[in-house]
PDB file of N, H, CA, C and O in Angstrom:
ATOM      1  N   MET A   1     145.420  90.440   8.520  1.00  0.00           N
ATOM      2  CA  MET A   1     145.083  89.762   7.289  1.00  0.00           C
ATOM      3  C   MET A   1     146.088  88.642   7.041  1.00  0.00           C
ATOM      4  O   MET A   1     147.298  88.861   7.096  1.00  0.00           O
ATOM      5  N   GLU A   2     145.584  87.452   6.771  1.00  0.00           N
ATOM      6  H   GLU A   2     144.601  87.273   6.727  1.00  0.00           H
ATOM      7  CA  GLU A   2     146.445  86.295   6.555  1.00  0.00           C
ATOM      8  C   GLU A   2     147.046  86.315   5.160  1.00  0.00           C
ATOM      9  O   GLU A   2     146.458  86.830   4.209  1.00  0.00           O
ATOM     10  N   LYS A   3     148.251  85.730   5.067  1.00  0.00           N
ATOM     11  H   LYS A   3     148.729  85.311   5.839  1.00  0.00           H
ATOM     12  CA  LYS A   3     148.900  85.593   3.762  1.00  0.00           C
ATOM     13  C   LYS A   3     148.197  84.506   2.963  1.00  0.00           C
ATOM     14  O   LYS A   3     147.674  83.548   3.532  1.00  0.00           O
ATOM     15  N   PRO A   4     148.186  84.658   1.637  1.00  0.00           N
ATOM     16  CA  PRO A   4     147.632  83.583   0.809  1.00  0.00           C
ATOM     17  C   PRO A   4     148.496  82.328   0.930  1.00  0.00           C
ATOM     18  O   PRO A   4     149.707  82.417   1.137  1.00  0.00           O
ATOM     19  N   LEU A   5     147.872  81.174   0.802  1.00  0.00           N
ATOM     20  H   LEU A   5     146.889  81.102   0.634  1.00  0.00           H
ATOM     21  CA  LEU A   5     148.581  79.903   0.932  1.00  0.00           C
ATOM     22  C   LEU A   5     149.744  79.804  -0.054  1.00  0.00           C
ATOM     23  O   LEU A   5     150.801  79.279   0.295  1.00  0.00           O
ATOM     24  N   GLU A   6     149.567  80.296  -1.271  1.00  0.00           N
ATOM     25  H   GLU A   6     148.708  80.723  -1.555  1.00  0.00           H
ATOM     26  CA  GLU A   6     150.626  80.243  -2.270  1.00  0.00           C
ATOM     27  C   GLU A   6     151.871  80.982  -1.794  1.00  0.00           C
ATOM     28  O   GLU A   6     152.991  80.523  -2.020  1.00  0.00           O
ATOM     29  N   LYS A   7     151.684  82.108  -1.145  1.00  0.00           N
ATOM     30  H   LYS A   7     150.775  82.481  -0.961  1.00  0.00           H
ATOM     31  CA  LYS A   7     152.802  82.907  -0.615  1.00  0.00           C
ATOM     32  C   LYS A   7     153.507  82.147   0.507  1.00  0.00           C
ATOM     33  O   LYS A   7     154.736  82.119   0.566  1.00  0.00           O
ATOM     34  N   ILE A   8     152.740  81.540   1.383  1.00  0.00           N
ATOM     35  H   ILE A   8     151.741  81.562   1.335  1.00  0.00           H
ATOM     36  CA  ILE A   8     153.308  80.769   2.493  1.00  0.00           C
ATOM     37  C   ILE A   8     154.128  79.605   1.947  1.00  0.00           C
ATOM     38  O   ILE A   8     155.245  79.364   2.405  1.00  0.00           O
ATOM     39  N   ILE A   9     153.577  78.883   0.969  1.00  0.00           N
ATOM     40  H   ILE A   9     152.670  79.080   0.598  1.00  0.00           H
ATOM     41  CA  ILE A   9     154.282  77.738   0.394  1.00  0.00           C
ATOM     42  C   ILE A   9     155.586  78.186  -0.252  1.00  0.00           C
ATOM     43  O   ILE A   9     156.623  77.557  -0.046  1.00  0.00           O
ATOM     44  N   SER A  10     155.548  79.260  -1.027  1.00  0.00           N
ATOM     45  H   SER A  10     154.705  79.772  -1.194  1.00  0.00           H
ATOM     46  CA  SER A  10     156.775  79.718  -1.694  1.00  0.00           C
ATOM     47  C   SER A  10     157.828  80.152  -0.668  1.00  0.00           C
ATOM     48  O   SER A  10     159.011  79.865  -0.848  1.00  0.00           O
ATOM     49  N   GLU A  11     157.420  80.831   0.392  1.00  0.00           N
ATOM     50  H   GLU A  11     156.459  81.064   0.539  1.00  0.00           H
ATOM     51  CA  GLU A  11     158.362  81.233   1.442  1.00  0.00           C
ATOM     52  C   GLU A  11     158.975  80.004   2.119  1.00  0.00           C
ATOM     53  O   GLU A  11     160.170  79.981   2.414  1.00  0.00           O
ATOM     54  N   ASN A  12     158.158  78.997   2.358  1.00  0.00           N
ATOM     55  H   ASN A  12     157.187  79.016   2.118  1.00  0.00           H
ATOM     56  CA  ASN A  12     158.656  77.784   3.010  1.00  0.00           C
ATOM     57  C   ASN A  12     159.593  77.006   2.099  1.00  0.00           C
ATOM     58  O   ASN A  12     160.596  76.462   2.562  1.00  0.00           O
ATOM     59  N   ILE A  13     159.279  76.946   0.807  1.00  0.00           N
ATOM     60  H   ILE A  13     158.464  77.388   0.430  1.00  0.00           H
ATOM     61  CA  ILE A  13     160.182  76.282  -0.135  1.00  0.00           C
ATOM     62  C   ILE A  13     161.515  77.016  -0.159  1.00  0.00           C
ATOM     63  O   ILE A  13     162.570  76.387  -0.087  1.00  0.00           O
ATOM     64  N   ARG A  14     161.476  78.338  -0.260  1.00  0.00           N
ATOM     65  H   ARG A  14     160.618  78.849  -0.318  1.00  0.00           H
ATOM     66  CA  ARG A  14     162.699  79.145  -0.285  1.00  0.00           C
ATOM     67  C   ARG A  14     163.527  78.915   0.982  1.00  0.00           C
ATOM     68  O   ARG A  14     164.747  78.764   0.909  1.00  0.00           O
ATOM     69  N   ARG A  15     162.874  78.887   2.128  1.00  0.00           N
ATOM     70  H   ARG A  15     161.883  79.010   2.187  1.00  0.00           H
ATOM     71  CA  ARG A  15     163.576  78.661   3.400  1.00  0.00           C
ATOM     72  C   ARG A  15     164.244  77.291   3.423  1.00  0.00           C
ATOM     73  O   ARG A  15     165.408  77.172   3.807  1.00  0.00           O
ATOM     74  N   GLU A  16     163.515  76.263   3.014  1.00  0.00           N
ATOM     75  H   GLU A  16     162.570  76.360   2.702  1.00  0.00           H
ATOM     76  CA  GLU A  16     164.073  74.907   3.029  1.00  0.00           C
ATOM     77  C   GLU A  16     165.250  74.776   2.066  1.00  0.00           C
ATOM     78  O   GLU A  16     166.219  74.077   2.363  1.00  0.00           O
ATOM     79  N   ILE A  17     165.172  75.442   0.917  1.00  0.00           N
ATOM     80  H   ILE A  17     164.385  76.009   0.676  1.00  0.00           H
ATOM     81  CA  ILE A  17     166.285  75.417  -0.032  1.00  0.00           C
ATOM     82  C   ILE A  17     167.506  76.105   0.572  1.00  0.00           C
ATOM     83  O   ILE A  17     168.617  75.581   0.498  1.00  0.00           O
ATOM     84  N   GLU A  18     167.302  77.271   1.164  1.00  0.00           N
ATOM     85  H   GLU A  18     166.399  77.698   1.224  1.00  0.00           H
ATOM     86  CA  GLU A  18     168.415  77.999   1.783  1.00  0.00           C
ATOM     87  C   GLU A  18     169.047  77.189   2.907  1.00  0.00           C
ATOM     88  O   GLU A  18     170.270  77.152   3.041  1.00  0.00           O
ATOM     89  N   THR A  19     168.223  76.549   3.703  1.00  0.00           N
ATOM     90  H   THR A  19     167.229  76.580   3.595  1.00  0.00           H
ATOM     91  CA  THR A  19     168.718  75.744   4.830  1.00  0.00           C
ATOM     92  C   THR A  19     169.489  74.524   4.349  1.00  0.00           C
ATOM     93  O   THR A  19     170.442  74.094   4.999  1.00  0.00           O
ATOM     94  N   SER A  20     169.082  73.966   3.216  1.00  0.00           N
ATOM     95  H   SER A  20     168.308  74.316   2.689  1.00  0.00           H
ATOM     96  CA  SER A  20     169.700  72.737   2.714  1.00  0.00           C
ATOM     97  C   SER A  20     171.125  72.948   2.231  1.00  0.00           C
ATOM     98  O   SER A  20     171.938  72.024   2.277  1.00  0.00           O
ATOM     99  N   GLY A  21     171.437  74.156   1.766  1.00  0.00           N
ATOM    100  H   GLY A  21     170.777  74.906   1.729  1.00  0.00           H
ATOM    101  CA  GLY A  21     172.756  74.414   1.207  1.00  0.00           C
ATOM    102  C   GLY A  21     172.910  73.896  -0.216  1.00  0.00           C
ATOM    103  O   GLY A  21     173.998  73.974  -0.786  1.00  0.00           O
ATOM    104  N   LYS A  22     171.846  73.373  -0.791  1.00  0.00           N
ATOM    105  H   LYS A  22     170.962  73.309  -0.327  1.00  0.00           H
ATOM    106  CA  LYS A  22     171.886  72.858  -2.155  1.00  0.00           C
ATOM    107  C   LYS A  22     171.537  73.982  -3.130  1.00  0.00           C
ATOM    108  O   LYS A  22     170.813  74.919  -2.793  1.00  0.00           O
ATOM    109  N   THR A  23     172.068  73.863  -4.342  1.00  0.00           N
ATOM    110  H   THR A  23     172.656  73.102  -4.616  1.00  0.00           H
ATOM    111  CA  THR A  23     171.771  74.877  -5.348  1.00  0.00           C
ATOM    112  C   THR A  23     170.455  74.554  -6.041  1.00  0.00           C
ATOM    113  O   THR A  23     169.982  73.418  -6.016  1.00  0.00           O
ATOM    114  N   LYS A  24     169.878  75.570  -6.654  1.00  0.00           N
ATOM    115  H   LYS A  24     170.262  76.493  -6.674  1.00  0.00           H
ATOM    116  CA  LYS A  24     168.642  75.358  -7.401  1.00  0.00           C
ATOM    117  C   LYS A  24     168.876  74.397  -8.563  1.00  0.00           C
ATOM    118  O   LYS A  24     167.981  73.635  -8.932  1.00  0.00           O
ATOM    119  N   SER A  25     170.067  74.432  -9.135  1.00  0.00           N
ATOM    120  H   SER A  25     170.793  75.051  -8.835  1.00  0.00           H
ATOM    121  CA  SER A  25     170.404  73.506 -10.232  1.00  0.00           C
ATOM    122  C   SER A  25     170.401  72.067  -9.750  1.00  0.00           C
ATOM    123  O   SER A  25     169.861  71.185 -10.418  1.00  0.00           O
ATOM    124  N   GLU A  26     171.006  71.824  -8.586  1.00  0.00           N
ATOM    125  H   GLU A  26     171.445  72.540  -8.044  1.00  0.00           H
ATOM    126  CA  GLU A  26     171.016  70.470  -8.017  1.00  0.00           C
ATOM    127  C   GLU A  26     169.596  69.992  -7.746  1.00  0.00           C
ATOM    128  O   GLU A  26     169.241  68.849  -8.033  1.00  0.00           O
ATOM    129  N   ILE A  27     168.806  70.878  -7.196  1.00  0.00           N
ATOM    130  H   ILE A  27     169.094  71.807  -6.963  1.00  0.00           H
ATOM    131  CA  ILE A  27     167.423  70.534  -6.852  1.00  0.00           C
ATOM    132  C   ILE A  27     166.624  70.239  -8.122  1.00  0.00           C
ATOM    133  O   ILE A  27     165.907  69.241  -8.195  1.00  0.00           O
ATOM    134  N   ALA A  28     166.751  71.107  -9.112  1.00  0.00           N
ATOM    135  H   ALA A  28     167.334  71.918  -9.052  1.00  0.00           H
ATOM    136  CA  ALA A  28     166.016  70.923 -10.366  1.00  0.00           C
ATOM    137  C   ALA A  28     166.351  69.572 -10.990  1.00  0.00           C
ATOM    138  O   ALA A  28     165.454  68.841 -11.412  1.00  0.00           O
ATOM    139  N   ARG A  29     167.628  69.243 -11.049  1.00  0.00           N
ATOM    140  H   ARG A  29     168.357  69.837 -10.707  1.00  0.00           H
ATOM    141  CA  ARG A  29     168.065  67.962 -11.616  1.00  0.00           C
ATOM    142  C   ARG A  29     167.486  66.793 -10.835  1.00  0.00           C
ATOM    143  O   ARG A  29     167.022  65.814 -11.420  1.00  0.00           O
ATOM    144  N   ALA A  30     167.513  66.897  -9.517  1.00  0.00           N
ATOM    145  H   ALA A  30     167.890  67.692  -9.041  1.00  0.00           H
ATOM    146  CA  ALA A  30     167.071  65.797  -8.656  1.00  0.00           C
ATOM    147  C   ALA A  30     165.566  65.547  -8.732  1.00  0.00           C
ATOM    148  O   ALA A  30     165.116  64.406  -8.620  1.00  0.00           O
ATOM    149  N   ILE A  31     164.791  66.613  -8.921  1.00  0.00           N
ATOM    150  H   ILE A  31     165.156  67.539  -9.012  1.00  0.00           H
ATOM    151  CA  ILE A  31     163.337  66.434  -8.915  1.00  0.00           C
ATOM    152  C   ILE A  31     162.725  66.446 -10.313  1.00  0.00           C
ATOM    153  O   ILE A  31     161.514  66.295 -10.473  1.00  0.00           O
ATOM    154  N   GLY A  32     163.577  66.628 -11.322  1.00  0.00           N
ATOM    155  H   GLY A  32     164.561  66.751 -11.192  1.00  0.00           H
ATOM    156  CA  GLY A  32     163.103  66.513 -12.704  1.00  0.00           C
ATOM    157  C   GLY A  32     162.377  67.716 -13.266  1.00  0.00           C
ATOM    158  O   GLY A  32     161.458  67.578 -14.073  1.00  0.00           O
ATOM    159  N   VAL A  33     162.794  68.901 -12.836  1.00  0.00           N
ATOM    160  H   VAL A  33     163.540  69.013 -12.180  1.00  0.00           H
ATOM    161  CA  VAL A  33     162.219  70.137 -13.391  1.00  0.00           C
ATOM    162  C   VAL A  33     163.370  71.032 -13.840  1.00  0.00           C
ATOM    163  O   VAL A  33     164.536  70.718 -13.600  1.00  0.00           O
ATOM    164  N   SER A  34     163.043  72.145 -14.491  1.00  0.00           N
ATOM    165  H   SER A  34     162.096  72.401 -14.686  1.00  0.00           H
ATOM    166  CA  SER A  34     164.078  73.079 -14.944  1.00  0.00           C
ATOM    167  C   SER A  34     164.469  74.045 -13.820  1.00  0.00           C
ATOM    168  O   SER A  34     163.740  74.206 -12.840  1.00  0.00           O
ATOM    169  N   ASN A  35     165.633  74.683 -13.982  1.00  0.00           N
ATOM    170  H   ASN A  35     166.225  74.552 -14.777  1.00  0.00           H
ATOM    171  CA  ASN A  35     166.060  75.693 -13.008  1.00  0.00           C
ATOM    172  C   ASN A  35     165.037  76.813 -12.870  1.00  0.00           C
ATOM    173  O   ASN A  35     164.718  77.213 -11.750  1.00  0.00           O
ATOM    174  N   PRO A  36     164.503  77.339 -14.004  1.00  0.00           N
ATOM    175  CA  PRO A  36     163.492  78.403 -13.859  1.00  0.00           C
ATOM    176  C   PRO A  36     162.253  77.947 -13.086  1.00  0.00           C
ATOM    177  O   PRO A  36     161.623  78.753 -12.401  1.00  0.00           O
ATOM    178  N   THR A  37     161.902  76.685 -13.186  1.00  0.00           N
ATOM    179  H   THR A  37     162.414  76.030 -13.742  1.00  0.00           H
ATOM    180  CA  THR A  37     160.735  76.187 -12.448  1.00  0.00           C
ATOM    181  C   THR A  37     160.982  76.247 -10.953  1.00  0.00           C
ATOM    182  O   THR A  37     160.095  76.635 -10.194  1.00  0.00           O
ATOM    183  N   VAL A  38     162.178  75.866 -10.520  1.00  0.00           N
ATOM    184  H   VAL A  38     162.899  75.550 -11.137  1.00  0.00           H
ATOM    185  CA  VAL A  38     162.511  75.952  -9.092  1.00  0.00           C
ATOM    186  C   VAL A  38     162.437  77.410  -8.645  1.00  0.00           C
ATOM    187  O   VAL A  38     161.926  77.702  -7.563  1.00  0.00           O
ATOM    188  N   SER A  39     162.939  78.317  -9.464  1.00  0.00           N
ATOM    189  H   SER A  39     163.353  78.079 -10.343  1.00  0.00           H
ATOM    190  CA  SER A  39     162.858  79.746  -9.132  1.00  0.00           C
ATOM    191  C   SER A  39     161.408  80.203  -9.033  1.00  0.00           C
ATOM    192  O   SER A  39     161.067  81.022  -8.179  1.00  0.00           O
ATOM    193  N   GLN A  40     160.556  79.674  -9.907  1.00  0.00           N
ATOM    194  H   GLN A  40     160.833  79.009 -10.600  1.00  0.00           H
ATOM    195  CA  GLN A  40     159.138  80.027  -9.850  1.00  0.00           C
ATOM    196  C   GLN A  40     158.484  79.505  -8.577  1.00  0.00           C
ATOM    197  O   GLN A  40     157.611  80.167  -8.015  1.00  0.00           O
ATOM    198  N   TYR A  41     158.893  78.332  -8.119  1.00  0.00           N
ATOM    199  H   TYR A  41     159.602  77.794  -8.576  1.00  0.00           H
ATOM    200  CA  TYR A  41     158.378  77.810  -6.845  1.00  0.00           C
ATOM    201  C   TYR A  41     158.768  78.757  -5.703  1.00  0.00           C
ATOM    202  O   TYR A  41     157.968  79.013  -4.802  1.00  0.00           O
ATOM    203  N   CYS A  42     159.988  79.269  -5.747  1.00  0.00           N
ATOM    204  H   CYS A  42     160.638  79.061  -6.478  1.00  0.00           H
ATOM    205  CA  CYS A  42     160.475  80.151  -4.683  1.00  0.00           C
ATOM    206  C   CYS A  42     159.802  81.519  -4.698  1.00  0.00           C
ATOM    207  O   CYS A  42     159.633  82.148  -3.653  1.00  0.00           O
ATOM    208  N   SER A  43     159.425  81.970  -5.877  1.00  0.00           N
ATOM    209  H   SER A  43     159.563  81.459  -6.726  1.00  0.00           H
ATOM    210  CA  SER A  43     158.819  83.301  -5.987  1.00  0.00           C
ATOM    211  C   SER A  43     157.298  83.270  -5.866  1.00  0.00           C
ATOM    212  O   SER A  43     156.659  84.310  -5.708  1.00  0.00           O
ATOM    213  N   GLY A  44     156.722  82.067  -5.943  1.00  0.00           N
ATOM    214  H   GLY A  44     157.241  81.222  -6.072  1.00  0.00           H
ATOM    215  CA  GLY A  44     155.276  81.960  -5.848  1.00  0.00           C
ATOM    216  C   GLY A  44     154.561  82.056  -7.183  1.00  0.00           C
ATOM    217  O   GLY A  44     153.331  82.033  -7.229  1.00  0.00           O
ATOM    218  N   ARG A  45     155.320  82.164  -8.276  1.00  0.00           N
ATOM    219  H   ARG A  45     156.319  82.182  -8.238  1.00  0.00           H
ATOM    220  CA  ARG A  45     154.688  82.226  -9.604  1.00  0.00           C
ATOM    221  C   ARG A  45     154.182  80.870 -10.065  1.00  0.00           C
ATOM    222  O   ARG A  45     153.366  80.789 -10.983  1.00  0.00           O
ATOM    223  N   ALA A  46     154.667  79.791  -9.427  1.00  0.00           N
ATOM    224  H   ALA A  46     155.330  79.857  -8.681  1.00  0.00           H
ATOM    225  CA  ALA A  46     154.210  78.433  -9.746  1.00  0.00           C
ATOM    226  C   ALA A  46     154.216  77.622  -8.462  1.00  0.00           C
ATOM    227  O   ALA A  46     154.940  77.935  -7.517  1.00  0.00           O
ATOM    228  N   GLN A  47     153.401  76.575  -8.438  1.00  0.00           N
ATOM    229  H   GLN A  47     152.813  76.320  -9.206  1.00  0.00           H
ATOM    230  CA  GLN A  47     153.337  75.673  -7.291  1.00  0.00           C
ATOM    231  C   GLN A  47     153.677  74.264  -7.783  1.00  0.00           C
ATOM    232  O   GLN A  47     153.241  73.862  -8.862  1.00  0.00           O
ATOM    233  N   PRO A  48     154.446  73.521  -7.002  1.00  0.00           N
ATOM    234  CA  PRO A  48     154.771  72.155  -7.423  1.00  0.00           C
ATOM    235  C   PRO A  48     153.540  71.248  -7.353  1.00  0.00           C
ATOM    236  O   PRO A  48     152.656  71.438  -6.518  1.00  0.00           O
ATOM    237  N   THR A  49     153.505  70.263  -8.246  1.00  0.00           N
ATOM    238  H   THR A  49     154.224  70.109  -8.925  1.00  0.00           H
ATOM    239  CA  THR A  49     152.467  69.238  -8.142  1.00  0.00           C
ATOM    240  C   THR A  49     152.748  68.427  -6.885  1.00  0.00           C
ATOM    241  O   THR A  49     153.821  68.545  -6.293  1.00  0.00           O
ATOM    242  N   LEU A  50     151.800  67.616  -6.483  1.00  0.00           N
ATOM    243  H   LEU A  50     150.929  67.520  -6.964  1.00  0.00           H
ATOM    244  CA  LEU A  50     152.022  66.773  -5.302  1.00  0.00           C
ATOM    245  C   LEU A  50     153.199  65.822  -5.508  1.00  0.00           C
ATOM    246  O   LEU A  50     153.990  65.598  -4.592  1.00  0.00           O
ATOM    247  N   ALA A  51     153.311  65.264  -6.715  1.00  0.00           N
ATOM    248  H   ALA A  51     152.668  65.446  -7.459  1.00  0.00           H
ATOM    249  CA  ALA A  51     154.424  64.353  -6.999  1.00  0.00           C
ATOM    250  C   ALA A  51     155.759  65.081  -6.913  1.00  0.00           C
ATOM    251  O   ALA A  51     156.726  64.552  -6.365  1.00  0.00           O
ATOM    252  N   THR A  52     155.812  66.295  -7.454  1.00  0.00           N
ATOM    253  H   THR A  52     155.026  66.725  -7.899  1.00  0.00           H
ATOM    254  CA  THR A  52     157.043  67.076  -7.403  1.00  0.00           C
ATOM    255  C   THR A  52     157.338  67.533  -5.981  1.00  0.00           C
ATOM    256  O   THR A  52     158.495  67.547  -5.561  1.00  0.00           O
ATOM    257  N   LEU A  53     156.310  67.904  -5.247  1.00  0.00           N
ATOM    258  H   LEU A  53     155.370  67.892  -5.589  1.00  0.00           H
ATOM    259  CA  LEU A  53     156.494  68.294  -3.848  1.00  0.00           C
ATOM    260  C   LEU A  53     157.078  67.135  -3.050  1.00  0.00           C
ATOM    261  O   LEU A  53     157.955  67.335  -2.210  1.00  0.00           O
ATOM    262  N   SER A  54     156.595  65.935  -3.310  1.00  0.00           N
ATOM    263  H   SER A  54     155.882  65.773  -3.992  1.00  0.00           H
ATOM    264  CA  SER A  54     157.117  64.752  -2.627  1.00  0.00           C
ATOM    265  C   SER A  54     158.599  64.566  -2.922  1.00  0.00           C
ATOM    266  O   SER A  54     159.381  64.297  -2.010  1.00  0.00           O
ATOM    267  N   LYS A  55     158.996  64.706  -4.191  1.00  0.00           N
ATOM    268  H   LYS A  55     158.360  64.924  -4.932  1.00  0.00           H
ATOM    269  CA  LYS A  55     160.417  64.585  -4.572  1.00  0.00           C
ATOM    270  C   LYS A  55     161.246  65.692  -3.930  1.00  0.00           C
ATOM    271  O   LYS A  55     162.357  65.456  -3.456  1.00  0.00           O
ATOM    272  N   LEU A  56     160.692  66.899  -3.923  1.00  0.00           N
ATOM    273  H   LEU A  56     159.790  67.090  -4.308  1.00  0.00           H
ATOM    274  CA  LEU A  56     161.395  68.041  -3.337  1.00  0.00           C
ATOM    275  C   LEU A  56     161.642  67.818  -1.852  1.00  0.00           C
ATOM    276  O   LEU A  56     162.746  68.050  -1.360  1.00  0.00           O
ATOM    277  N   CYS A  57     160.623  67.371  -1.145  1.00  0.00           N
ATOM    278  H   CYS A  57     159.726  67.181  -1.545  1.00  0.00           H
ATOM    279  CA  CYS A  57     160.765  67.119   0.298  1.00  0.00           C
ATOM    280  C   CYS A  57     161.774  66.012   0.564  1.00  0.00           C
ATOM    281  O   CYS A  57     162.575  66.115   1.493  1.00  0.00           O
ATOM    282  N   ALA A  58     161.743  64.958  -0.235  1.00  0.00           N
ATOM    283  H   ALA A  58     161.091  64.874  -0.989  1.00  0.00           H
ATOM    284  CA  ALA A  58     162.692  63.865  -0.050  1.00  0.00           C
ATOM    285  C   ALA A  58     164.114  64.361  -0.288  1.00  0.00           C
ATOM    286  O   ALA A  58     165.020  64.020   0.471  1.00  0.00           O
ATOM    287  N   PHE A  59     164.320  65.160  -1.330  1.00  0.00           N
ATOM    288  H   PHE A  59     163.584  65.437  -1.947  1.00  0.00           H
ATOM    289  CA  PHE A  59     165.655  65.643  -1.647  1.00  0.00           C
ATOM    290  C   PHE A  59     166.155  66.635  -0.606  1.00  0.00           C
ATOM    291  O   PHE A  59     167.339  66.635  -0.269  1.00  0.00           O
ATOM    292  N   LEU A  60     165.268  67.475  -0.097  1.00  0.00           N
ATOM    293  H   LEU A  60     164.307  67.475  -0.371  1.00  0.00           H
ATOM    294  CA  LEU A  60     165.667  68.479   0.898  1.00  0.00           C
ATOM    295  C   LEU A  60     165.622  67.943   2.325  1.00  0.00           C
ATOM    296  O   LEU A  60     166.004  68.637   3.267  1.00  0.00           O
ATOM    297  N   ASP A  61     165.155  66.708   2.480  1.00  0.00           N
ATOM    298  H   ASP A  61     164.845  66.144   1.715  1.00  0.00           H
ATOM    299  CA  ASP A  61     165.045  66.078   3.794  1.00  0.00           C
ATOM    300  C   ASP A  61     164.173  66.913   4.740  1.00  0.00           C
ATOM    301  O   ASP A  61     164.556  67.227   5.867  1.00  0.00           O
ATOM    302  N   CYS A  62     162.988  67.255   4.231  1.00  0.00           N
ATOM    303  H   CYS A  62     162.677  67.000   3.316  1.00  0.00           H
ATOM    304  CA  CYS A  62     162.011  67.973   5.052  1.00  0.00           C
ATOM    305  C   CYS A  62     160.656  67.310   4.834  1.00  0.00           C
ATOM    306  O   CYS A  62     160.511  66.459   3.957  1.00  0.00           O
ATOM    307  N   SER A  63     159.689  67.690   5.614  1.00  0.00           N
ATOM    308  H   SER A  63     159.806  68.382   6.326  1.00  0.00           H
ATOM    309  CA  SER A  63     158.364  67.092   5.452  1.00  0.00           C
ATOM    310  C   SER A  63     157.458  68.030   4.659  1.00  0.00           C
ATOM    311  O   SER A  63     157.682  69.239   4.613  1.00  0.00           O
ATOM    312  N   ALA A  64     156.445  67.460   4.044  1.00  0.00           N
ATOM    313  H   ALA A  64     156.263  66.478   4.082  1.00  0.00           H
ATOM    314  CA  ALA A  64     155.455  68.268   3.334  1.00  0.00           C
ATOM    315  C   ALA A  64     154.758  69.203   4.317  1.00  0.00           C
ATOM    316  O   ALA A  64     154.344  70.299   3.942  1.00  0.00           O
ATOM    317  N   ASP A  65     154.626  68.781   5.560  1.00  0.00           N
ATOM    318  H   ASP A  65     154.963  67.890   5.865  1.00  0.00           H
ATOM    319  CA  ASP A  65     154.028  69.643   6.584  1.00  0.00           C
ATOM    320  C   ASP A  65     154.812  70.943   6.732  1.00  0.00           C
ATOM    321  O   ASP A  65     154.231  72.010   6.933  1.00  0.00           O
ATOM    322  N   ASP A  66     156.146  70.844   6.630  1.00  0.00           N
ATOM    323  H   ASP A  66     156.618  69.978   6.466  1.00  0.00           H
ATOM    324  CA  ASP A  66     156.986  72.045   6.732  1.00  0.00           C
ATOM    325  C   ASP A  66     156.714  73.008   5.588  1.00  0.00           C
ATOM    326  O   ASP A  66     156.683  74.223   5.781  1.00  0.00           O
ATOM    327  N   ILE A  67     156.516  72.455   4.393  1.00  0.00           N
ATOM    328  H   ILE A  67     156.541  71.468   4.236  1.00  0.00           H
ATOM    329  CA  ILE A  67     156.281  73.291   3.216  1.00  0.00           C
ATOM    330  C   ILE A  67     154.854  73.836   3.203  1.00  0.00           C
ATOM    331  O   ILE A  67     154.638  75.012   2.911  1.00  0.00           O
ATOM    332  N   LEU A  68     153.884  72.980   3.518  1.00  0.00           N
ATOM    333  H   LEU A  68     154.059  72.025   3.755  1.00  0.00           H
ATOM    334  CA  LEU A  68     152.478  73.354   3.430  1.00  0.00           C
ATOM    335  C   LEU A  68     151.973  74.094   4.667  1.00  0.00           C
ATOM    336  O   LEU A  68     150.833  74.556   4.708  1.00  0.00           O
ATOM    337  N   ASN A  69     152.840  74.198   5.673  1.00  0.00           N
ATOM    338  H   ASN A  69     153.766  73.822   5.640  1.00  0.00           H
ATOM    339  CA  ASN A  69     152.505  74.924   6.900  1.00  0.00           C
ATOM    340  C   ASN A  69     151.351  74.269   7.645  1.00  0.00           C
ATOM    341  O   ASN A  69     150.464  74.948   8.163  1.00  0.00           O
ATOM    342  N   LEU A  70     151.375  72.932   7.695  1.00  0.00           N
ATOM    343  H   LEU A  70     152.095  72.380   7.275  1.00  0.00           H
ATOM    344  CA  LEU A  70     150.316  72.196   8.388  1.00  0.00           C
ATOM    345  C   LEU A  70     150.656  71.980   9.846  1.00  0.00           C
ATOM    346  O   LEU A  70     149.873  71.377  10.580  1.00  0.00           O
TER     347      LEU A  70
END
């Protein structure tokens, strides 16, 4: 049984954040969201908009393909 896309995205966001060495606070400030929102992205309780995903990828120096599992 395949994982839901939301779960895959949250796992990939969490991995990219851990790999970056940046804190959730730094990321939240850089992409214009709150710290709890970044935590929600990591847990799968929320998904970033395309605009926010673009900012997140630019800040973490990763591609949207890495996050979206394309």
